[in-house]
VOPAGU-2260 file (C-alpha; in pm, 1 decimal, decimal comma):
REM VOPAGU-2260
SITE   aa  ch    i         X         Y         Z
SITE  UNK   A    0    8904,6    4929,3   10530,5
SITE  UNK   A    1    8738,9    5204,5   10731,6
SITE  UNK   A    2    8439,9    5382,8   10579,8
SITE  UNK   A    3    8328,9    5729,3   10688,8
SITE  UNK   A    4    8085,2    5992,8   10569,2
SITE  UNK   A    5    8236,2    6338,5   10608,2
SITE  UNK   A    6    8027,5    6653,5   10633,5
SITE  UNK   A    7    8127,5    6868,1   10338,1
SITE  UNK   A    8    8056,2    7218,3   10214,2
SITE  UNK   A    9    7733,1    7119,8   10040,3
SITE  UNK   A   10    7634,3    6799,5   10214,2
SITE  UNK   A   11    7815,2    6470,9   10267,8
SITE  UNK   A   12    8107,9    6289,8   10108,1
SITE  UNK   A   13    8169,6    5916,4   10149,4
SITE  UNK   A   14    8531,7    5806,7   10186,8
SITE  UNK   A   15    8711,6    5478,7   10256,2
SITE  UNK   A   16    9051,3    5456,6   10424,0
SITE  UNK   A   17    9260,8    5157,9   10321,6
SITE  UNK   A   18    9548,4    5098,0   10562,5
SITE  UNK   A   19    9883,7    4976,7   10428,1
SITE  UNK   A   20    9977,9    4612,5   10469,2
SITE  UNK   A   21   10313,9    4722,9   10610,1
SITE  UNK   A   22   10407,4    5043,4   10789,0
SITE  UNK   A   23   10675,2    5224,9   10589,2
SITE  UNK   A   24   10758,5    5565,2   10741,0
SITE  UNK   A   25   10752,9    5869,3   10517,2
SITE  UNK   A   26   10516,3    5753,2   10244,6
SITE  UNK   A   27   10236,5    5991,3   10139,4
SITE  UNK   A   28    9866,5    5921,2   10162,2
SITE  UNK   A   29    9724,3    5850,4    9816,6
SITE  UNK   A   30    9386,3    6017,3    9763,0
SITE  UNK   A   31    9213,3    5847,0    9470,3
SITE  UNK   A   32    8945,0    6031,3    9270,5
SITE  UNK   A   33    8739,6    5832,5    9019,5
SITE  UNK   A   34    8620,5    5942,7    8678,3
SITE  UNK   A   35    8272,9    5996,6    8540,9
SITE  UNK   A   36    8029,1    5701,8    8528,7
SITE  UNK   A   37    8226,9    5520,1    8802,1
SITE  UNK   A   38    8225,9    5518,3    9182,2
SITE  UNK   A   39    8541,5    5491,5    9390,4
SITE  UNK   A   40    8507,9    5114,4    9342,1
SITE  UNK   A   41    8702,0    5183,1    9019,3
SITE  UNK   A   42    9026,1    5156,3    9215,5
SITE  UNK   A   43    8936,6    4811,9    9350,4
SITE  UNK   A   44    8900,3    4646,0    9008,4
SITE  UNK   A   45    9184,2    4410,9    8913,8
SITE  UNK   A   46    9274,9    4428,9    8547,5
SITE  UNK   A   47    9527,8    4147,9    8574,7
SITE  UNK   A   48    9694,5    3899,8    8810,1
SITE  UNK   A   49    9884,7    4167,7    9003,8
SITE  UNK   A   50    9554,8    4298,4    9142,1
SITE  UNK   A   51    9384,8    4635,5    9154,9
SITE  UNK   A   52    9534,7    4976,7    9225,6
SITE  UNK   A   53    9427,7    4932,1    9587,1
SITE  UNK   A   54    9584,9    4586,3    9609,8
SITE  UNK   A   55    9914,9    4706,3    9468,3
SITE  UNK   A   56    9926,8    5026,2    9673,4
SITE  UNK   A   57    9855,3    4880,2   10016,2
SITE  UNK   A   58   10081,8    4581,6    9945,1
SITE  UNK   A   59   10365,2    4830,3    9890,0
SITE  UNK   A   60   10311,1    5022,7   10211,7
SITE  UNK   A   61   10082,5    5305,4   10092,9
SITE  UNK   A   62    9765,4    5413,9   10268,0
SITE  UNK   A   63    9488,6    5503,1   10023,5
SITE  UNK   A   64    9181,7    5720,7   10069,0
SITE  UNK   A   65    8916,8    5653,9    9805,2
SITE  UNK   A   66    8647,3    5918,2    9769,9
SITE  UNK   A   67    8305,1    5908,1    9609,9
SITE  UNK   A   68    8287,1    6242,4    9434,1
SITE  UNK   A   69    7972,9    6459,0    9462,6
SITE  UNK   A   70    7677,6    6280,6    9304,8
SITE  UNK   A   71    7817,8    5928,9    9345,3
SITE  UNK   A   72    7754,5    5662,8    9607,4
SITE  UNK   A   73    7651,1    5818,1    9938,8
SITE  UNK   A   74    7798,6    6158,2    9849,2
SITE  UNK   A   75    7559,3    6448,4    9803,5
SITE  UNK   A   76    7449,0    6536,3    9451,5
SITE  UNK   A   77    7513,2    6901,5    9366,1
SITE  UNK   A   78    7259,0    7115,8    9185,9
SITE  UNK   A   79    7330,4    7105,2    8814,4
SITE  UNK   A   80    7414,5    7476,2    8794,0
SITE  UNK   A   81    7661,8    7434,2    9081,8
SITE  UNK   A   82    7822,0    7113,1    8961,2
SITE  UNK   A   83    8144,3    7238,2    8803,3
SITE  UNK   A   84    8483,6    7073,9    8839,4
SITE  UNK   A   85    8611,4    7381,3    9023,5
SITE  UNK   A   86    8325,0    7354,1    9273,8
SITE  UNK   A   87    8389,4    6984,2    9323,2
SITE  UNK   A   88    8755,2    7068,5    9386,9
SITE  UNK   A   89    8654,5    7321,3    9651,3
SITE  UNK   A   90    8439,5    7062,5    9830,1
SITE  UNK   A   91    8699,2    6786,4    9805,6
SITE  UNK   A   92    8970,2    7019,8    9935,2
SITE  UNK   A   93    8768,0    7042,4   10258,9
SITE  UNK   A   94    8695,6    6668,2   10259,6
SITE  UNK   A   95    9065,1    6580,7   10233,7
SITE  UNK   A   96    9151,3    6825,9   10510,9
SITE  UNK   A   97    8892,5    6659,0   10736,0
SITE  UNK   A   98    9019,5    6312,7   10641,0
SITE  UNK   A   99    9373,2    6409,1   10742,2
SITE  UNK   A  100    9242,1    6490,8   11089,5
SITE  UNK   A  101    9120,7    6129,3   11107,0
SITE  UNK   A  102    9417,5    5966,3   10934,6
SITE  UNK   A  103    9725,8    6191,8   10957,2
SITE  UNK   A  104    9992,0    6165,7   10686,5
SITE  UNK   A  105   10320,0    6346,1   10612,0
SITE  UNK   A  106   10198,7    6433,0   10263,7
SITE  UNK   A  107    9929,0    6370,3   10004,6
SITE  UNK   A  108    9949,5    6261,0    9642,1
SITE  UNK   A  109    9629,5    6294,7    9440,9
SITE  UNK   A  110    9562,8    6005,7    9201,9
SITE  UNK   A  111    9285,4    6090,5    8958,0
SITE  UNK   A  112    9132,2    5904,2    8667,6
SITE  UNK   A  113    8968,5    6095,1    8379,1
SITE  UNK   A  114    8735,5    6360,2    8528,4
SITE  UNK   A  115    8892,4    6273,3    8863,2
SITE  UNK   A  116    9225,3    6376,2    8711,0
SITE  UNK   A  117    9087,2    6711,3    8598,4
SITE  UNK   A  118    8945,7    6771,7    8945,7
SITE  UNK   A  119    9278,1    6668,7    9102,5
SITE  UNK   A  120    9446,7    6944,9    8902,7
SITE  UNK   A  121    9174,3    7189,5    9006,8
SITE  UNK   A  122    9243,9    7098,4    9371,1
SITE  UNK   A  123    9618,8    7148,2    9323,5
SITE  UNK   A  124    9557,4    7487,8    9164,8
SITE  UNK   A  125    9378,8    7595,9    9484,5
SITE  UNK   A  126    9704,0    7553,6    9683,2
SITE  UNK   A  127    9541,7    7356,9    9965,2
SITE  UNK   A  128    9659,0    7410,2   10320,9
SITE  UNK   A  129    9726,8    7039,8   10369,6
SITE  UNK   A  130   10063,1    6906,2   10241,3
SITE  UNK   A  131   10004,0    6828,8    9874,1
SITE  UNK   A  132   10313,1    6662,7    9727,4
SITE  UNK   A  133   10218,4    6571,1    9368,7
SITE  UNK   A  134    9937,4    6482,7    9126,2
SITE  UNK   A  135    9926,0    6159,4    8925,6
SITE  UNK   A  136    9648,7    6127,8    8668,9
SITE  UNK   A  137    9539,4    5896,9    8389,6
SITE  UNK   A  138    9285,4    5928,0    8112,3
SITE  UNK   A  139    9300,0    6305,9    8070,4
SITE  UNK   A  140    9504,6    6531,1    7846,3
SITE  UNK   A  141    9515,9    6850,7    7644,6
SITE  UNK   A  142    9308,9    6768,8    7337,2
SITE  UNK   A  143    8975,2    6604,2    7266,5
SITE  UNK   A  144    8946,1    6473,4    6907,8
SITE  UNK   A  145    8684,5    6672,5    6717,5
SITE  UNK   A  146    8372,9    6465,5    6659,7
SITE  UNK   A  147    8501,6    6184,3    6879,9
SITE  UNK   A  148    8340,4    5978,8    7152,9
SITE  UNK   A  149    8376,5    6248,3    7420,1
SITE  UNK   A  150    8185,1    6505,5    7216,5
SITE  UNK   A  151    7927,0    6244,0    7118,9
SITE  UNK   A  152    7858,5    6157,4    7483,4
SITE  UNK   A  153    7838,8    6522,1    7586,9
SITE  UNK   A  154    7593,4    6608,3    7309,9
SITE  UNK   A  155    7333,0    6344,5    7397,7
SITE  UNK   A  156    6987,9    6498,2    7465,6
SITE  UNK   A  157    7000,1    6406,9    7835,7
SITE  UNK   A  158    7001,4    6583,6    8171,5
SITE  UNK   A  159    6995,0    6499,9    8541,1
SITE  UNK   A  160    7152,1    6173,2    8655,2
SITE  UNK   A  161    7185,1    5916,9    8375,8
SITE  UNK   A  162    7281,1    5549,4    8368,1
SITE  UNK   A  163    7449,6    5476,3    8036,3
SITE  UNK   A  164    7418,3    5127,4    7883,0
SITE  UNK   A  165    7698,5    4891,3    7983,3
SITE  UNK   A  166    7784,7    4801,6    7624,0
SITE  UNK   A  167    7830,3    5168,6    7532,2
SITE  UNK   A  168    8054,9    5225,7    7832,5
SITE  UNK   A  169    8265,2    4919,5    7752,8
SITE  UNK   A  170    8319,8    5043,7    7398,2
SITE  UNK   A  171    8463,6    5371,0    7531,4
SITE  UNK   A  172    8651,9    5249,2    7839,7
SITE  UNK   A  173    8837,0    4945,1    7703,5
SITE  UNK   A  174    9105,4    4900,6    7441,0
SITE  UNK   A  175    9124,2    4634,1    7171,8
SITE  UNK   A  176    9061,3    4263,6    7225,0
SITE  UNK   A  177    9353,1    4105,1    7406,0
SITE  UNK   A  178    9432,6    4415,9    7611,0
SITE  UNK   A  179    9195,8    4309,1    7889,3
SITE  UNK   A  180    9036,6    3993,0    8025,9
SITE  UNK   A  181    8669,1    3911,2    8042,8
SITE  UNK   A  182    8708,8    3875,7    8419,5
SITE  UNK   A  183    8851,9    4227,7    8437,5
SITE  UNK   A  184    8577,8    4372,6    8220,9
SITE  UNK   A  185    8305,9    4199,9    8421,0
SITE  UNK   A  186    8459,6    4322,8    8746,8
SITE  UNK   A  187    8464,4    4678,4    8608,9
SITE  UNK   A  188    8088,1    4659,4    8558,9
SITE  UNK   A  189    8054,3    4655,2    8937,2
SITE  UNK   A  190    8216,6    4999,3    8954,2
SITE  UNK   A  191    7993,2    5155,5    8687,0
SITE  UNK   A  192    7739,5    5401,9    8828,1
SITE  UNK   A  193    7478,6    5656,6    8721,9
SITE  UNK   A  194    7645,6    5990,8    8655,1
SITE  UNK   A  195    7538,8    6355,3    8673,8
SITE  UNK   A  196    7509,6    6420,7    8300,9
SITE  UNK   A  197    7650,0    6772,9    8336,5
SITE  UNK   A  198    7992,3    6610,9    8394,3
SITE  UNK   A  199    7983,2    6454,8    8049,0
SITE  UNK   A  200    7901,0    6796,7    7904,0
SITE  UNK   A  201    8183,1    6972,8    8087,8
SITE  UNK   A  202    8455,7    6711,6    8033,4
SITE  UNK   A  203    8506,6    6763,3    7656,1
SITE  UNK   A  204    8551,6    7140,2    7696,2
SITE  UNK   A  205    8753,6    7143,7    8020,3
SITE  UNK   A  206    9093,8    7121,7    7853,2
SITE  UNK   A  207    9008,9    7403,9    7614,3
SITE  UNK   A  208    8849,6    7630,4    7873,5
SITE  UNK   A  209    9031,6    7552,9    8199,7
SITE  UNK   A  210    9354,6    7357,6    8153,1
SITE  UNK   A  211    9590,1    7647,6    8078,3
SITE  UNK   A  212    9481,9    7858,7    8377,5
SITE  UNK   A  213    9472,7    7558,8    8610,6
SITE  UNK   A  214    9808,2    7422,2    8496,7
SITE  UNK   A  215    9976,7    7759,7    8541,0
SITE  UNK   A  216    9860,3    7767,7    8903,2
SITE  UNK   A  217    9977,7    7414,8    8992,8
SITE  UNK   A  218   10300,9    7422,7    9192,7
SITE  UNK   A  219   10365,6    7049,8    9248,4
SITE  UNK   A  220   10494,2    6786,4    9002,8
SITE  UNK   A  221   10236,2    6630,5    8771,6
SITE  UNK   A  222   10243,2    6292,5    8601,0
SITE  UNK   A  223    9982,2    6199,7    8340,0
SITE  UNK   A  224    9941,2    5873,8    8149,0
SITE  UNK   A  225    9709,6    5811,4    7854,5
SITE  UNK   A  226    9614,7    5478,9    7700,7
SITE  UNK   A  227    9742,3    5423,3    7349,0
SITE  UNK   A  228    9384,9    5336,4    7246,5
SITE  UNK   A  229    9204,2    5602,7    7450,6
SITE  UNK   A  230    8871,4    5663,8    7277,8
SITE  UNK   A  231    8819,2    6002,2    7444,4
SITE  UNK   A  232    9155,9    6181,0    7430,6
SITE  UNK   A  233    9421,9    6254,2    7170,1
SITE  UNK   A  234    9730,0    6059,0    7282,4
SITE  UNK   A  235    9956,0    6164,6    6994,1
SITE  UNK   A  236   10308,1    6299,3    7053,9
SITE  UNK   A  237   10204,7    6659,9    6971,5
SITE  UNK   A  238    9909,4    6636,9    7211,5
SITE  UNK   A  239   10134,5    6507,9    7491,1
SITE  UNK   A  240   10382,4    6790,7    7430,4
SITE  UNK   A  241   10095,2    7039,4    7432,8
SITE  UNK   A  242    9982,8    6907,6    7771,6
SITE  UNK   A  243   10329,2    6933,0    7924,9
SITE  UNK   A  244   10376,2    7285,9    7790,1
SITE  UNK   A  245   10078,2    7417,9    7987,8
SITE  UNK   A  246   10253,5    7363,2    8323,1
SITE  UNK   A  247   10520,2    7573,5    8490,0
SITE  UNK   A  248   10581,9    7301,8    8752,2
SITE  UNK   A  249   10751,0    6976,7    8638,0
SITE  UNK   A  250   10503,4    6776,9    8427,8
SITE  UNK   A  251   10523,6    6460,8    8220,6
SITE  UNK   A  252   10270,7    6306,5    7984,3
SITE  UNK   A  253   10325,1    5957,4    7847,4
SITE  UNK   A  254   10135,1    5679,2    7670,2
SITE  UNK   A  255   10092,7    5323,1    7791,5
SITE  UNK   A  256   10059,2    5069,3    7507,7
SITE  UNK   A  257    9782,3    4811,4    7483,9
SITE  UNK   A  258    9537,9    5008,2    7698,3
SITE  UNK   A  259    9215,7    5202,8    7654,7
SITE  UNK   A  260    9072,3    5490,1    7854,3
SITE  UNK   A  261    9038,0    5308,3    8187,8
SITE  UNK   A  262    9398,5    5191,6    8200,4
SITE  UNK   A  263    9372,9    5032,0    8546,7
SITE  UNK   A  264    9125,1    4774,7    8418,5
SITE  UNK   A  265    9356,9    4640,6    8149,4
SITE  UNK   A  266    9626,8    4376,6    8167,9
SITE  UNK   A  267    9881,5    4659,3    8164,1
SITE  UNK   A  268    9705,5    4833,1    8453,1
SITE  UNK   A  269    9967,7    4721,5    8705,6
SITE  UNK   A  270   10233,6    4905,0    8503,5
SITE  UNK   A  271   10037,2    5228,2    8547,5
SITE  UNK   A  272    9981,1    5164,0    8917,5
SITE  UNK   A  273   10343,7    5080,0    8995,1
SITE  UNK   A  274   10456,0    5387,3    8800,7
SITE  UNK   A  275   10221,7    5606,1    9003,1
SITE  UNK   A  276   10354,6    5460,1    9329,6
SITE  UNK   A  277   10714,8    5521,6    9221,1
SITE  UNK   A  278   10625,4    5877,9    9124,2
SITE  UNK   A  279   10454,2    5936,6    9458,7
SITE  UNK   A  280   10745,6    5796,6    9656,9
SITE  UNK   A  281   11009,0    5990,4    9462,7
SITE  UNK   A  282   10818,0    6319,4    9491,0
SITE  UNK   A  283   10779,9    6266,9    9865,2
SITE  UNK   A  284   11151,3    6190,4    9901,4
SITE  UNK   A  285   11254,4    6493,5    9697,7
SITE  UNK   A  286   11018,6    6712,0    9897,7
SITE  UNK   A  287   11187,6    6597,0   10216,5
SITE  UNK   A  288   11533,2    6672,1   10076,8
SITE  UNK   A  289   11418,2    7019,3    9974,9
SITE  UNK   A  290   11293,3    7100,1   10324,1
SITE  UNK   A  291   11513,4    7343,3   10520,4
SITE  UNK   A  292   11737,5    7185,5   10781,5
SITE  UNK   A  293   11640,8    7288,8   11134,6
């Protein structure tokens, strides 16, 4: 692992480059963006015996860049009035471009969880100059249940940077008993972090206010997976169809059984991770076949 702090548009962004265990030519760089209340350590938590997203990715020949989004870890906290998902996307667009100067790759697949997934789509909608191949997200969709946990979190009388109680986070992030191990849940606690509260206010309204315009601007394939027991998002068949219908580029939305919001940290997490790797590899291969012959 190689850790760097990159000068960004409004300060600094901390990134970690995880080299693949085996060099396999032609694979894209996976840029992993964590959700709210987590740092990039989210992707290093093993939900089951197959290991974490990072373990599975590097073992299968993928390089991974994990990024602490603005306001997390060593990355600069934005002013509350500036801290929108579109602004974070603008900053991270520049961060990824700078990272590719350090660690060149033939293509990039964004892998985003929850708010990180929304920001991944915002980045894709910007049509970055670096070679974006696809977007794979989890824990985000088209509909927030009215009066559900997402709205309850966003309506708390809080501001600034807040550190939510561990028990309250666990209740939202994990599925039913038996879908995760105590070891996995305890390991996830190490990735929990204080969060800019404005993110929790913006997240419940993002799909209603931004998804349609953002999705229409995305030009690369999109894959989204929701947990069957996601406490924050509607994972019903109509909600999945609604999500897919917002995109003009190829898009799929599916549900993974026996998982809650933070799918990676469940026993079924490896199924999500392996599916994301297959999606990334197939999109990269298809992109190569579509390229004009010299």
